[in-house]
VODREN-983977 format. One record per residue (C-alpha): residue number from 1; x, y, z; residue in three letters; chain. Coordinates in steps of 0.2 Angstrom, whole numbers, padded with zeros to 4 digits, m for minus. Layout:
! residues N
 pos    xx    yy    zz code unit
 NUM     X     Y     Z  Ala    A
...
! end
This chain:
! residues 301
 pos    xx    yy    zz code unit
   1  0010 m0007  0094  Met    A
   2  0019 m0016  0080  Leu    A
   3  0012 m0014  0063  Pro    A
   4  0017 m0032  0059  Phe    A
   5  0023 m0046  0070  Ala    A
   6  0029 m0058  0058  Arg    A
   7  0039 m0052  0043  Leu    A
   8  0046 m0063  0028  Thr    A
   9  0059 m0056  0017  Ile    A
  10  0061 m0064  0000  Met    A
  11  0079 m0060 m0006  Gly    A
  12  0093 m0056  0006  Leu    A
  13  0104 m0045 m0004  Gly    A
  14  0108 m0027  0000  Leu    A
  15  0090 m0021  0002  Ile    A
  16  0083 m0037  0010  Gly    A
  17  0097 m0038  0023  Ser    A
  18  0096 m0019  0026  Ser    A
  19  0077 m0022  0030  Ile    A
  20  0081 m0036  0042  Ala    A
  21  0095 m0026  0051  Arg    A
  22  0083 m0011  0052  Ala    A
  23  0069 m0021  0059  Val    A
  24  0080 m0029  0072  Lys    A
  25  0086 m0011  0077  Ala    A
  26  0070 m0003  0077  Asn    A
  27  0057 m0016  0080  Met    A
  28  0066 m0030  0089  Pro    A
  29  0050 m0040  0094  Ala    A
  30  0046 m0043  0075  Val    A
  31  0050 m0061  0070  Arg    A
  32  0060 m0061  0054  Ile    A
  33  0060 m0076  0042  Thr    A
  34  0071 m0075  0027  Gly    A
  35  0073 m0084  0010  Tyr    A
  36  0085 m0083 m0004  Asp    A
  37  0086 m0093 m0020  Ala    A
  38  0105 m0094 m0018  Asp    A
  39  0110 m0107 m0005  Ser    A
  40  0127 m0097 m0001  Glu    A
  41  0117 m0082  0002  Val    A
  42  0106 m0091  0014  Arg    A
  43  0121 m0098  0023  Ala    A
  44  0128 m0081  0024  Arg    A
  45  0112 m0074  0031  Ala    A
  46  0112 m0087  0045  Ile    A
  47  0130 m0084  0049  Ala    A
  48  0126 m0065  0050  Leu    A
  49  0111 m0068  0061  Gly    A
  50  0101 m0055  0052  Ile    A
  51  0085 m0066  0052  Cys    A
  52  0077 m0077  0066  Asp    A
  53  0075 m0091  0053  Asp    A
  54  0080 m0094  0035  Val    A
  55  0071 m0107  0025  Thr    A
  56  0075 m0117  0010  Asp    A
  57  0059 m0114  0001  Thr    A
  58  0048 m0098 m0002  Pro    A
  59  0032 m0108  0004  Gly    A
  60  0040 m0112  0021  Ala    A
  61  0046 m0094  0023  Ala    A
  62  0028 m0086  0021  Val    A
  63  0018 m0099  0031  Ile    A
  64  0014 m0088  0046  Asp    A
  65  0019 m0071  0039  Ala    A
  66  0008 m0056  0041  Asp    A
  67  0020 m0045  0029  Leu    A
  68  0030 m0052  0015  Val    A
  69  0042 m0041  0006  Ile    A
  70  0050 m0046 m0010  Leu    A
  71  0067 m0040 m0012  Cys    A
  72  0071 m0049 m0029  Val    A
  73  0074 m0042 m0046  Pro    A
  74  0058 m0035 m0053  Val    A
  75  0058 m0048 m0067  Gly    A
  76  0058 m0062 m0054  Ala    A
  77  0044 m0055 m0043  Met    A
  78  0029 m0065 m0051  Gly    A
  79  0039 m0081 m0052  Gly    A
  80  0044 m0080 m0033  Val    A
  81  0026 m0075 m0028  Ala    A
  82  0019 m0090 m0038  Glu    A
  83  0030 m0102 m0028  Glu    A
  84  0023 m0096 m0011  Phe    A
  85  0005 m0093 m0017  Ala    A
  86 m0002 m0109 m0010  Ala    A
  87  0006 m0106  0007  Asp    A
  88  0002 m0087  0009  Leu    A
  89 m0010 m0084  0024  Pro    A
  90 m0026 m0075  0021  Ala    A
  91 m0024 m0057  0026  Gly    A
  92 m0006 m0056  0024  Ala    A
  93  0001 m0040  0016  Val    A
  94  0012 m0043  0001  Val    A
  95  0024 m0029 m0004  Ser    A
  96  0041 m0027 m0013  Asp    A
  97  0055 m0015 m0015  Val    A
  98  0056 m0014 m0034  Gly    A
  99  0061  0002 m0044  Ser    A
 100  0046 m0002 m0056  Cys    A
 101  0029 m0002 m0049  Lys    A
 102  0015 m0005 m0062  Gln    A
 103  0024 m0021 m0069  Ser    A
 104  0026 m0028 m0052  Val    A
 105  0008 m0024 m0047  Ala    A
 106  0002 m0033 m0063  Asp    A
 107  0014 m0048 m0060  Ala    A
 108  0009 m0050 m0042  Leu    A
 109 m0010 m0048 m0045  Thr    A
 110 m0009 m0061 m0058  Ala    A
 111 m0002 m0075 m0047  Val    A
 112 m0010 m0069 m0030  Leu    A
 113 m0028 m0066 m0034  Pro    A
 114 m0037 m0060 m0019  Gly    A
 115 m0021 m0056 m0009  Ala    A
 116 m0018 m0039 m0001  Ile    A
 117 m0004 m0032 m0013  Ile    A
 118  0004 m0015 m0009  Ile    A
 119  0019 m0012 m0020  Pro    A
 120  0032  0000 m0012  Ala    A
 121  0049  0007 m0017  His    A
 122  0062  0013 m0004  Pro    A
 123  0072  0025 m0014  Val    A
 124  0088  0020 m0006  Ala    A
 125  0103  0009 m0010  Gly    A
 126  0121  0008 m0015  Thr    A
 127  0131  0000 m0029  Glu    A
 128  0135 m0014 m0017  Lys    A
 129  0126 m0030 m0017  Ser    A
 130  0124 m0046 m0006  Gly    A
 131  0119 m0049  0012  Pro    A
 132  0136 m0041  0019  Asp    A
 133  0132 m0025  0010  Ala    A
 134  0116 m0021  0020  Gly    A
 135  0116 m0009  0035  Phe    A
 136  0102 m0004  0047  Ala    A
 137  0102  0015  0043  Thr    A
 138  0100  0013  0024  Leu    A
 139  0082  0020  0024  Phe    A
 140  0084  0034  0037  Lys    A
 141  0079  0050  0029  Gly    A
 142  0075  0042  0012  Arg    A
 143  0059  0042  0003  Trp    A
 144  0048  0026  0002  Cys    A
 145  0035  0027 m0011  Ile    A
 146  0019  0017 m0009  Leu    A
 147  0008  0013 m0024  Thr    A
 148 m0008  0004 m0017  Pro    A
 149 m0022  0000 m0029  Ala    A
 150 m0038  0010 m0026  Asp    A
 151 m0046 m0005 m0018  Asn    A
 152 m0032 m0009 m0006  Ala    A
 153 m0038 m0009  0012  Pro    A
 154 m0034  0007  0021  Glu    A
 155 m0029 m0001  0037  Ala    A
 156 m0016 m0012  0028  Ser    A
 157 m0009  0004  0019  Val    A
 158 m0007  0013  0035  Glu    A
 159  0001 m0002  0043  Ala    A
 160  0014 m0003  0029  Leu    A
 161  0017  0016  0030  Arg    A
 162  0020  0014  0049  Thr    A
 163  0032  0000  0046  Phe    A
 164  0043  0010  0034  Trp    A
 165  0042  0025  0045  Gln    A
 166  0049  0015  0060  Arg    A
 167  0064  0011  0049  Leu    A
 168  0067  0030  0047  Gly    A
 169  0059  0032  0030  Ala    A
 170  0048  0047  0024  Glu    A
 171  0032  0041  0015  Ile    A
 172  0024  0046 m0001  Glu    A
 173  0009  0038 m0009  Val    A
 174  0006  0039 m0028  Met    A
 175 m0001  0030 m0043  Asp    A
 176  0010  0016 m0050  Ala    A
 177  0011  0023 m0067  Arg    A
 178  0016  0041 m0061  His    A
 179  0029  0033 m0050  His    A
 180  0037  0024 m0065  Asp    A
 181  0038  0040 m0075  Met    A
 182  0046  0050 m0061  Val    A
 183  0059  0036 m0057  Leu    A
 184  0062  0035 m0076  Ala    A
 185  0070  0052 m0075  Ile    A
 186  0077  0052 m0058  Thr    A
 187  0085  0035 m0057  Ser    A
 188  0083  0024 m0072  His    A
 189  0089  0036 m0085  Leu    A
 190  0105  0041 m0075  Pro    A
 191  0109  0023 m0073  His    A
 192  0107  0021 m0092  Leu    A
 193  0118  0036 m0095  Ile    A
 194  0131  0029 m0083  Ala    A
 195  0132  0012 m0091  Tyr    A
 196  0134  0020 m0108  Thr    A
 197  0148  0032 m0103  Ile    A
 198  0158  0019 m0095  Val    A
 199  0155  0007 m0109  Gly    A
 200  0160  0020 m0122  Thr    A
 201  0176  0023 m0112  Ala    A
 202  0180  0005 m0112  Asp    A
 203  0177  0003 m0131  Asp    A
 204  0188  0017 m0136  Leu    A
 205  0204  0010 m0143  Gln    A
 206  0214  0025 m0142  Gly    A
 207  0213  0026 m0123  Val    A
 208  0221  0011 m0113  Thr    A
 209  0212  0004 m0098  Gln    A
 210  0226  0010 m0087  Ser    A
 211  0223  0028 m0093  Glu    A
 212  0204  0027 m0090  Val    A
 213  0207  0021 m0072  Ile    A
 214  0222  0032 m0069  Lys    A
 215  0213  0048 m0073  Tyr    A
 216  0196  0044 m0066  Ser    A
 217  0197  0057 m0052  Ala    A
 218  0184  0068 m0060  Gly    A
 219  0166  0065 m0066  Gly    A
 220  0170  0048 m0074  Phe    A
 221  0174  0041 m0057  Arg    A
 222  0157  0045 m0051  Asp    A
 223  0149  0037 m0066  Phe    A
 224  0158  0021 m0063  Thr    A
 225  0150  0020 m0045  Arg    A
 226  0133  0020 m0053  Ile    A
 227  0138  0008 m0067  Ala    A
 228  0144 m0004 m0054  Ala    A
 229  0126 m0008 m0048  Ser    A
 230  0118 m0025 m0049  Asp    A
 231  0117 m0030 m0068  Pro    A
 232  0102 m0042 m0066  Val    A
 233  0092 m0029 m0056  Met    A
 234  0095 m0015 m0069  Trp    A
 235  0092 m0027 m0084  Arg    A
 236  0075 m0030 m0077  Asp    A
 237  0071 m0012 m0072  Val    A
 238  0074 m0006 m0090  Phe    A
 239  0064 m0020 m0098  Leu    A
 240  0050 m0018 m0085  Ser    A
 241  0049  0001 m0086  Asn    A
 242  0053  0002 m0105  Lys    A
 243  0039  0014 m0110  Asp    A
 244  0043  0027 m0097  Ala    A
 245  0062  0025 m0100  Val    A
 246  0061  0026 m0119  Leu    A
 247  0050  0042 m0117  Glu    A
 248  0063  0050 m0105  Met    A
 249  0077  0044 m0116  Leu    A
 250  0069  0053 m0131  Gln    A
 251  0068  0069 m0122  Arg    A
 252  0086  0067 m0116  Phe    A
 253  0092  0064 m0134  Ser    A
 254  0083  0080 m0139  Glu    A
 255  0091  0090 m0125  Asp    A
 256  0108  0083 m0129  Leu    A
 257  0106  0088 m0147  Ser    A
 258  0102  0105 m0142  Ala    A
 259  0118  0105 m0131  Leu    A
 260  0128  0099 m0145  Gln    A
 261  0123  0113 m0156  Arg    A
 262  0126  0126 m0142  Ala    A
 263  0144  0119 m0141  Ile    A
 264  0147  0119 m0160  Arg    A
 265  0141  0137 m0162  Tyr    A
 266  0149  0144 m0147  Asp    A
 267  0133  0148 m0138  Lys    A
 268  0142  0152 m0121  Gly    A
 269  0127  0161 m0113  Asp    A
 270  0116  0146 m0117  Gln    A
 271  0128  0134 m0109  Leu    A
 272  0131  0145 m0093  Glu    A
 273  0112  0147 m0091  Ala    A
 274  0110  0128 m0091  Leu    A
 275  0124  0124 m0080  Phe    A
 276  0118  0137 m0067  Thr    A
 277  0100  0130 m0067  Arg    A
 278  0107  0112 m0064  Thr    A
 279  0119  0118 m0050  Arg    A
 280  0103  0125 m0042  Asn    A
 281  0095  0108 m0043  Ile    A
 282  0110  0100 m0034  Arg    A
 283  0109  0113 m0020  Arg    A
 284  0090  0109 m0018  Ser    A
 285  0094  0090 m0016  Ile    A
 286  0107  0094 m0003  Val    A
 287  0095  0106  0006  Glu    A
 288  0081  0093  0007  Gln    A
 289  0093  0081  0015  Gly    A
 290  0094  0068  0001  Gln    A
 291  0113  0070 m0001  Asp    A
 292  0129  0076  0009  Asp    A
 293  0136  0094  0005  Asp    A
 294  0153  0088  0011  Ala    A
 295  0167  0092 m0002  Pro    A
 296  0170  0078 m0016  Asp    A
 297  0153  0070 m0011  Phe    A
 298  0159  0066  0007  Gly    A
 299  0174  0056  0002  Arg    A
 300  0188  0054  0014  Lys    A
 301  0205  0057  0007  His    A
! end
């Protein structure tokens, strides 16, 4: 039995188009309606055939939906929801894919009073964006975190759990604020560091751009992959989850200062102990199937 029969996807970029493709691959009987604020993206989605229908307005997209998933930057969630609020069917579940959960829950609750709102975060993605970047297996073996409010209907939560499981995801349920703290250290801070390192390299007057690119076969190259992520999406993530990000950034700054002292005063044992501990964390991530153990991060040469 299908958890939902009529799905609406708001935002047809990497995540939205991947959801559409995954649903077609795993639940072909589900009818998919898509919407995107960008007319060129809508046209491309039609050309790709990833949705059964693509509408010109948010209201038209949700008119017969029983599940609506917002795949737009977290700062835009409330505004988009407000546009379709009058057309949302009673009993429809409204969810999202944002990397911040408390701010999204607050924004959606404010404009959709009485609606069934179950925020979600599939912890998956790439640095690419747009409808052509999506693929059906993006969520396979990845975690999807659900952050329902205490009063969310249990049947709706279970239906959304089943939906994501059908797309190949592993499911975790947690409090929205706890989610935001966990993701601040596992996702948001690494992106902030990557943006900073790449920006610093670009600012250095003594290193030409050609040299930065030429010698980027090491760690810098991998930072540039993260730093290539969607600028609007990450702008909204940092502003929406600022308290948790700032708390983690303060902790990171303190640890960085300790590392600076260890280098300055030749504390080799301290450095080796830290590097050994962090290497073990990498091994654990691979063992849990969250990354590939292939040499050079699985790159083909």
